[in-house]
FINU-201354 format. One record per residue (C-alpha): residue in three letters; z, x, y. Coordinates in Angstrom, 1 decimal. Each point is the difference from the previous one (the first is absolute). Layout:
- r, z, x, y
- ALA, Z, X, Y
...
END
This chain:
- r, z, x, y
- MET, -6.9, 14.6, -10.7
- GLN, 1.3, -2.8, -2.2
- SER, -1.2, 1.8, -3.1
- ALA, 1.8, 3.2, 1.1
- ASN, 3.2, -2.0, 0.7
- MET, -0.1, -1.6, -3.4
- LEU, -0.6, 3.4, -1.7
- LEU, 3.0, 1.4, 1.9
- ARG, 2.2, -2.9, -1.1
- LYS, -1.1, 0.5, -3.7
- ILE, 0.9, 3.7, 0.2
- VAL, 3.4, -0.7, 1.5
- ARG, 0.8, -2.7, -2.6
- SER, -1.2, 2.0, -2.9
- SER, 1.7, 3.3, 1.0
- VAL, 2.7, -0.5, 2.5
- LEU, 1.5, -3.3, -1.0
- PRO, 0.6, 0.7, -3.8
- PHE, 1.6, 3.2, 1.0
- ALA, 2.2, -1.8, 2.5
- ALA, 0.9, -2.7, -2.5
- GLN, 0.9, 2.6, -2.7
- HIS, 2.2, 2.1, 2.4
- ARG, 1.2, -3.0, 2.1
- THR, -1.3, 1.6, 3.3
- GLN, -2.2, -2.9, 1.0
- LYS, 1.9, -0.4, 3.3
- ASP, -0.8, 3.6, 1.1
- LEU, -3.6, -0.1, -1.1
- PHE, -0.8, -3.4, 1.5
- PRO, -0.4, 1.3, 3.6
- LEU, -2.3, 2.7, -1.2
- SER, -2.4, -2.4, -1.7
- ARG, 0.2, -2.3, 3.1
- THR, -0.8, 2.9, 2.3
- LEU, -3.0, 1.1, -2.1
- SER, -1.6, -3.5, -0.1
- LEU, 0.7, -0.6, 3.7
- SER, -1.4, 3.3, 1.2
- LEU, -3.2, -0.5, -2.0
- CYS, -0.4, -3.5, 1.5
- LEU, 0.7, 1.2, 3.6
- LYS, -2.4, 3.0, -0.2
- GLN, -2.9, -1.8, -1.5
- ASP, 0.3, -3.4, 1.8
- LYS, 0.4, 0.9, 3.7
- SER, -2.4, -2.7, 1.2
- CYS, 2.5, -2.9, -0.7
- GLU, 0.7, -2.3, 2.9
- PRO, 3.5, -0.7, 1.2
- SER, -0.1, -3.5, -1.5
- GLU, -0.7, 1.5, -3.4
- LYS, 3.0, 2.5, 0.0
- LEU, 2.3, -0.1, -3.0
- ASP, 3.5, -1.4, 0.2
- LEU, 1.9, 3.0, -1.4
- ASP, 3.3, -1.8, -0.6
- GLU, -1.7, -2.7, -2.1
- TRP, -2.1, 2.6, -1.8
- LYS, 3.2, 2.0, -0.9
- LYS, 1.6, -3.1, -1.5
- VAL, -3.1, -0.8, -2.1
- MET, -0.4, 3.5, -1.3
- LYS, 3.7, 0.4, -0.7
- SER, 0.2, -3.2, -2.0
- GLY, -3.2, 0.8, -2.0
- LEU, 1.3, 3.5, -0.8
- GLN, 3.4, -1.4, -1.2
- GLU, -1.7, -2.5, -2.3
- GLU, -2.3, 2.6, -1.5
- VAL, 2.9, 2.4, -0.6
- SER, 2.2, -2.8, -1.4
- GLU, -2.8, -1.0, -2.4
- MET, -0.5, 3.6, -1.1
- VAL, 3.7, 0.3, -0.6
- SER, 0.5, -3.4, -1.7
- GLU, -2.8, 0.3, -2.5
- PRO, 1.3, 3.1, -1.8
- LYS, 3.4, -1.8, -0.2
- GLU, -1.5, -3.0, -1.7
- LEU, -2.0, 2.2, -2.4
- SER, 3.1, 2.0, -0.8
- SER, 2.1, -3.1, -0.7
- LEU, -2.7, -1.5, -2.2
- ALA, -0.2, 3.3, -1.9
- ALA, 3.8, 0.0, -0.4
- ALA, -0.1, -3.6, -1.3
- ARG, -2.6, 0.9, -2.6
- GLU, 2.0, 3.0, -1.1
- THR, 3.0, -2.3, -0.4
- LEU, -2.1, -2.4, -2.1
- GLU, -1.1, 2.9, -2.3
- MET, 3.6, 1.1, -0.5
- TRP, 1.1, -3.6, -0.9
- ARG, -3.0, -0.3, -2.4
- LEU, 1.0, 3.3, -1.7
- ALA, 3.6, -1.3, -0.2
- GLY, -1.3, -3.0, -2.0
- ARG, 0.4, -2.7, 2.6
- ALA, -2.3, -3.0, 0.4
- VAL, -2.5, 1.3, 2.4
- PRO, -3.7, -1.2, 0.4
- ASP, -2.7, 2.5, -0.9
- ASN, -2.2, -0.9, 3.0
- ILE, 1.4, -0.9, 3.4
- SER, -1.8, -0.6, 3.2
- GLU, 0.9, 1.2, 3.5
- GLU, 1.1, -3.4, 1.1
- GLN, 2.3, -0.3, -3.0
- LEU, 1.3, 3.5, 0.6
- LYS, 0.8, -1.0, 3.6
- THR, 1.8, -3.1, -1.2
- PHE, 1.9, 2.1, -2.4
- MET, 1.1, 2.3, 2.9
- GLU, 1.1, -2.9, 2.1
- CYS, 2.4, -1.3, -2.7
- PRO, 3.5, 0.1, 1.5
- SER, 1.9, 1.4, -3.1
- LYS, -0.6, 1.9, -3.2
- SER, 0.6, -3.0, -2.2
- ALA, -2.6, -2.0, 2.0
- LYS, -2.5, 2.9, -0.5
- LYS, 0.7, -0.1, -3.8
- LYS, -0.5, -3.8, -0.1
- TYR, -3.3, 0.3, 1.9
- LEU, -1.3, 2.7, -2.2
- LYS, 1.0, -2.0, -3.1
- TYR, -1.9, -3.0, 1.4
- LEU, -3.1, 2.1, 0.5
- HIS, 0.4, 1.5, -3.5
- LEU, 0.2, -3.4, -1.7
- LYS, -2.9, -1.3, 2.1
- GLU, -2.1, 3.0, -1.2
- LEU, 1.0, -0.7, -3.6
- HIS, -1.0, -3.6, 0.2
- LYS, -3.4, 1.0, 1.4
- LYS, -0.5, 2.5, -2.9
- ASN, 1.0, -2.7, -2.6
- ASP, -2.4, -2.5, 1.5
- LYS, -2.8, 2.6, -0.1
- ARG, 0.8, 0.9, -3.6
- LYS, 0.0, -3.7, -1.0
- MET, -3.3, -0.5, 1.7
- ASP, -1.5, 3.0, -1.8
- GLU, 1.3, -1.3, -3.3
- LYS, -1.4, -3.4, 0.7
- ARG, -3.3, 1.5, 0.9
- GLU, 0.0, 2.0, -3.3
- ARG, 0.8, -3.1, -2.0
- ARG, -2.8, -1.9, 1.6
- LEU, -2.5, 2.8, -0.7
- GLN, 1.2, 0.2, -3.6
- ALA, -0.4, -3.8, -0.3
- GLN, -3.5, 0.2, 1.4
- ASP, -0.9, 2.8, -2.4
- GLU, 1.3, -2.0, -3.0
- ALA, -1.9, -3.1, 1.2
- SER, -3.2, 2.1, 0.3
- LYS, 0.6, 1.3, -3.6
- THR, 0.6, -3.6, -1.3
- ASP, -3.2, -1.1, 1.8
- GLU, -1.9, 2.8, -1.7
- THR, 1.4, -1.2, -3.4
- LYS, -1.0, -3.6, 0.8
- LYS, -3.5, 1.2, 0.7
- ASN, -0.2, 1.1, -3.6
- SER, -2.5, -2.1, -1.8
- LEU, 2.1, -0.6, -3.1
- VAL, 3.0, -1.2, 2.1
- CYS, -2.2, -2.3, 2.0
- MET, -1.6, -1.4, -3.2
- TRP, 3.4, -0.6, -1.5
- ALA, 1.3, -1.7, 3.1
- SER, -3.0, -2.3, 0.3
- ASN, 0.2, -0.9, -3.7
- MET, 3.7, -0.9, 0.2
- HIS, -0.8, -2.0, 3.1
- LYS, -2.6, -1.9, -1.9
- ALA, 2.4, -0.5, -3.0
- TYR, 2.7, -1.4, 2.3
- ASN, -2.5, -2.4, 1.6
- TRP, -1.2, -1.1, -3.4
- ARG, 3.5, -0.8, -1.1
- ALA, 0.7, -2.0, 3.2
- ALA, -3.2, -1.9, -0.4
- GLN, 0.9, -0.9, -3.6
- SER, 3.5, -1.1, 1.1
- MET, -1.6, -2.5, 2.4
- ILE, -1.6, -1.7, -3.0
- PHE, 2.4, 0.6, -2.9
- GLY, 3.2, 1.3, 1.6
- GLN, 3.4, -1.7, 0.6
- PRO, 0.3, -1.3, 3.6
- LEU, 2.7, 1.3, 2.3
- VAL, 0.5, -1.8, 3.3
- PHE, 1.1, 1.4, 3.3
- ASP, 1.4, -2.7, 2.3
- MET, -1.3, 0.8, 3.5
- SER, 1.8, -2.9, 1.8
- TYR, 2.9, 2.0, 1.5
- GLU, -1.7, 1.4, 3.1
- GLU, 1.9, -2.3, 2.4
- GLU, 3.4, 1.1, -1.4
- MET, -0.6, 3.8, 0.5
- SER, -0.4, 2.3, 2.9
- VAL, -3.2, 2.1, 0.6
- ARG, 1.7, 3.0, -1.5
- GLU, 1.1, -1.8, -3.1
- VAL, -3.6, -1.4, -0.5
- THR, -1.3, 3.6, 0.3
- ASN, 2.4, 1.2, -2.6
- THR, -0.9, -2.9, -2.3
- VAL, -3.7, 0.8, 0.2
- ARG, 0.7, 3.6, -0.8
- GLN, 2.0, -1.0, -3.1
- ILE, -2.8, -2.3, -1.1
- VAL, -2.6, 2.7, 0.4
- LEU, 2.1, 2.3, -2.3
- SER, 0.4, -2.9, -2.4
- GLU, -3.8, -0.6, -0.1
- SER, -0.6, 3.7, -0.6
- CYS, 2.5, 0.1, -2.8
- ASN, -1.5, -3.1, -1.6
- ARG, -3.5, 1.4, 0.3
- ARG, 1.0, 3.2, -1.9
- SER, 1.9, -1.7, -2.8
- VAL, -1.4, -0.5, -3.5
- ASP, 0.1, -3.8, 0.1
- PRO, 0.1, -1.1, 3.6
- PHE, 0.9, -3.4, 1.4
- HIS, -2.5, -2.2, 1.8
- ILE, 1.6, 0.0, 3.5
- HIS, -0.1, -3.1, 2.1
- PHE, 0.8, -0.1, 3.7
- CYS, 0.9, -3.7, 0.6
- ASN, 0.8, -1.7, 3.3
- PHE, -2.0, 2.8, 1.7
- LYS, -1.4, -0.9, 3.4
- ASP, -2.9, 1.7, 1.7
- ASP, 0.8, 1.9, 3.3
- SER, 3.7, -0.1, -0.8
- LEU, 2.3, 2.9, 0.4
- TYR, -0.2, 0.7, -3.8
- HIS, -3.8, 0.1, 0.3
- ARG, 0.0, 2.4, 2.9
- GLU, 2.4, 2.4, -1.7
- PHE, -2.1, -0.1, -3.2
- VAL, -3.1, 0.9, 1.9
- LYS, 1.8, 2.9, 1.6
- GLN, 1.1, 1.3, -3.4
- TYR, -3.2, -0.5, -2.0
- ARG, -2.6, 0.2, 2.8
- GLU, -3.5, -0.4, -1.5
- ALA, 1.5, -0.4, -3.6
- TRP, 1.7, -3.3, 0.9
- GLY, -3.1, -2.1, -0.8
- LYS, -0.5, 1.9, -3.3
- LEU, 3.4, -0.5, -1.6
- LEU, -0.1, -1.6, -3.5
- ILE, 2.6, -2.6, 0.8
- THR, 0.0, -3.7, 0.9
- VAL, 0.9, -0.9, 3.5
- THR, 0.4, -3.7, 0.9
- ASP, 1.7, -2.2, 2.6
- GLN, 0.9, -2.5, -2.7
- CYS, 3.5, -0.3, -1.4
- TYR, 0.6, 1.1, -3.6
- THR, 1.0, -3.5, -1.0
- GLU, -3.6, -1.1, 0.8
- ILE, -1.5, 2.7, -2.2
- PHE, 2.3, 0.2, -3.0
- PRO, 2.0, -2.7, -1.9
- LYS, 3.6, -0.1, 1.1
- ASP, 1.4, 0.2, -3.6
- LYS, -1.4, 3.6, -0.2
- LEU, 1.3, 1.3, 3.3
- ILE, 3.2, 2.0, 0.2
- TYR, 1.3, 1.2, 3.4
- LEU, 1.8, 3.3, -0.3
- THR, 2.9, 0.2, 2.5
- ALA, 3.3, 1.8, 0.0
- ASP, 1.8, -3.2, 1.0
- SER, -0.9, -1.9, -3.1
- PRO, 2.9, -1.1, -2.3
- LYS, -2.3, 0.4, -3.0
- VAL, -0.4, 3.5, -1.5
- MET, -3.3, 1.1, -1.4
- LYS, 0.5, 1.0, -3.7
- THR, -3.6, 0.9, -1.1
- PHE, -3.4, 0.4, 1.5
- ASP, -2.2, -2.9, -0.7
- HIS, -3.8, 0.8, -0.1
- ASP, -0.9, -3.7, 0.3
- LYS, 1.9, -0.5, 3.3
- ILE, -1.2, 0.7, 3.5
- TYR, 2.6, 1.9, 2.0
- ILE, 0.3, -0.4, 3.8
- VAL, 1.4, 2.8, 2.3
- GLY, 1.0, -0.8, 3.5
- SER, -1.8, 2.4, 2.4
- MET, 3.0, 0.6, 2.2
- VAL, 2.0, 3.0, 1.3
- ASP, 3.1, -1.1, 1.8
- ARG, 2.3, 2.6, 1.5
- SER, 2.7, -2.7, 0.7
- ILE, -0.4, -1.4, -3.6
- LYS, -0.6, -3.7, 0.5
- THR, 1.8, -1.3, -3.1
- GLY, -1.5, -3.0, -1.7
- ALA, -3.3, -0.1, 1.9
- SER, -2.3, 0.4, -3.0
- LEU, 2.3, -2.1, -2.2
- ALA, -0.1, -2.9, 2.5
- ARG, -3.8, 0.2, 0.1
- ALA, -0.3, -0.1, -3.8
- LYS, 2.4, -3.0, -0.2
- ARG, -2.0, -1.9, 2.7
- LEU, -3.1, 0.5, -2.2
- GLY, 1.8, -0.9, -3.2
- LEU, -0.6, 3.3, -1.7
- GLU, 1.9, 1.9, -2.6
- THR, 1.8, 3.1, 1.2
- ALA, 1.3, 3.2, -1.6
- ALA, 1.8, 3.2, 0.9
- LEU, -0.1, 3.4, -1.6
- PRO, 2.9, 0.8, -2.3
- LEU, 1.3, 2.9, 2.1
- GLU, 3.7, -0.6, -0.8
- LYS, -0.6, -0.2, -3.7
- TYR, -1.6, 3.4, -0.3
- LEU, 1.2, 1.9, 3.1
- LEU, 3.5, 1.0, 1.1
- TRP, -0.6, -1.1, 3.6
- SER, 1.9, 1.9, 2.6
- SER, -0.8, -1.3, 3.5
- GLY, -2.7, -1.6, 2.1
- ALA, -2.1, -3.2, -0.4
- LYS, -2.0, -0.7, -3.1
- ASN, -3.2, -0.3, 1.9
- LEU, -2.9, 2.3, -1.0
- THR, -3.1, 1.0, 1.8
- LEU, -3.4, -1.4, -0.9
- ASP, -1.3, 3.2, -1.6
- GLN, 3.1, 0.3, -2.1
- MET, -0.5, -3.6, -1.2
- MET, -3.5, 0.9, -0.9
- HIS, 1.0, 3.0, -2.0
- ILE, 2.7, -2.0, -1.9
- LEU, -2.4, -2.9, -0.8
- LEU, -2.8, 2.4, -1.2
- THR, 2.5, 1.9, -2.2
- LEU, 1.3, -3.3, -1.5
- LYS, -3.5, -1.2, -0.6
- ASP, -0.9, 3.2, -1.9
- THR, 3.2, 0.9, -1.8
- ALA, 2.4, -3.0, 0.2
- ASP, 2.8, 2.6, 0.5
- TRP, 2.5, -0.9, 2.7
- LYS, 1.5, 3.5, 0.1
- LYS, -3.4, 1.6, 0.7
- ALA, -0.8, -2.7, 2.5
- LEU, 3.3, 0.3, 1.9
- GLU, -0.4, 3.8, 0.4
- PHE, -2.0, -0.9, 3.1
- VAL, 3.1, -1.4, 1.7
- PRO, 1.3, 2.6, 2.6
- LYS, 2.7, 2.3, -1.5
- ARG, 2.2, -0.5, 3.0
- LYS, 0.6, -3.6, -0.8
- TYR, 1.5, 0.3, -3.5
- CYS, 2.2, 2.5, -1.9
- GLY, -1.9, -0.2, -3.3
- PHE, -1.0, -2.2, -2.9
- VAL, 2.5, -1.9, -2.1
- ASP, -0.1, -1.6, -3.4
- LYS, 2.9, -2.4, 0.4
- PRO, 0.1, -3.8, 0.9
- VAL, 0.1, -1.2, 3.6
- LYS, 3.7, -0.9, -0.1
- GLU, 1.1, 3.5, -1.0
- LEU, -2.4, 1.4, 2.6
- LYS, 1.6, -2.1, 2.8
- ARG, 3.5, 1.1, -1.2
- THR, -1.1, 3.7, 0.2
- LEU, -1.4, -0.5, 3.5
- ASP, 3.4, -1.5, 1.0
- LEU, 1.8, 3.0, -1.4
- ILE, -2.3, 2.4, 1.9
- ASN, 0.6, -1.9, 3.3
- THR, 3.7, 0.1, -0.6
- LEU, -0.2, 3.7, -0.6
- LYS, -1.8, 0.4, 3.3
- ARG, 2.7, -1.9, 1.8
- GLY, 2.8, 1.9, -1.6
- ARG, 2.0, -3.0, -1.3
- GLY, 1.8, 0.6, -3.3
- ARG, -2.0, 3.2, -0.6
- GLU, 1.8, 1.1, -3.2
- ASP, -0.2, -3.4, -1.7
- VAL, -3.7, -0.4, 0.9
- GLN, -0.8, 3.5, -1.3
- ARG, 1.7, -0.9, -3.3
- GLN, -2.0, -3.2, -0.4
- PHE, -3.2, 1.7, 1.0
- ALA, 0.6, 2.8, -2.6
- LYS, 0.6, -2.6, -2.7
- SER, -3.2, -1.9, 0.9
- TYR, -2.1, 3.2, 0.3
- PRO, 1.4, 2.8, -2.1
- LYS, -1.5, 3.4, 0.4
- LYS, -2.4, 1.1, -2.8
END
């Protein structure tokens, strides 16, 4: 009985109700469907007791409410579908008109677009979606380009690895390595000493110590590859210090194989004081020539705040001679402090040792710090710098330009 009743309901819903919803005659057909279902129930279920009789009024309310919900759902769904289709057609028209419209839009975004209160709000929302889509495309393009560059770099690295595996290249590299080591070993016996003062650890931060060690590593590599290297001494070097730990990080297993002298003694205990010259930018004495019989000392310090006079005060306490590089004599200095990095000092000293040419040696000074080389005395150089500063400030511009033209005529 129940299965027959369910079958009858399905037949009524599938045939009668859509027809009623389409022609708006559901009120007239509702009694017919109710009569069919009730008659089938009464005919087949006559054995029901009075206590199990149906309450017809309640059953009417339930059936009527269910029928109205089903009909409203069937009517509302086509409306929503038609409105979404109309919104998509509007977007296509705007896209053809050249407006900023996204290529792909979801149903939620389309519903949000339909809920916008005005036409300008709809345009702004579509422009926002369009820009968002463009950003995603650009990010994807950048990621693809980055992936391609990484793959190209890997291919180039693999090619270089293949060339390194060549027997001739490996033989040449090993022979050059042996030659450099032989020169460094000879410099430890016959070479001119060069001292790095490692007593500035307490005056620097951890970052400054790290930068100092990196510059010293570059200096040692440059010295090792030169024709006539120095015999490098690390004086005032303490074991298990911050310097020591940073050197171990940089060199790893090669730290114990370096052809240099590392000691915790002061340089005044190793060498005679009359041969020591402390190189510092604060020295009042200017270095004129490179002396092969002297032992030059370089302070192992990188100071971002530029602690003026620290190395000069240390040299005076020890009673040592000091000297500064003749930067103002050969360079038209523009701006910045006259402090150089340790690897730049190593390049300059090696060039002076080999050629005794200040112009070649001072080419290792960064180009941003000077305007060029000059061949005039220091007094004229200072006057020229004053003229340049006056030109920058705009004071007496015509007079200064006239004086500058007389001092430096165009050739």
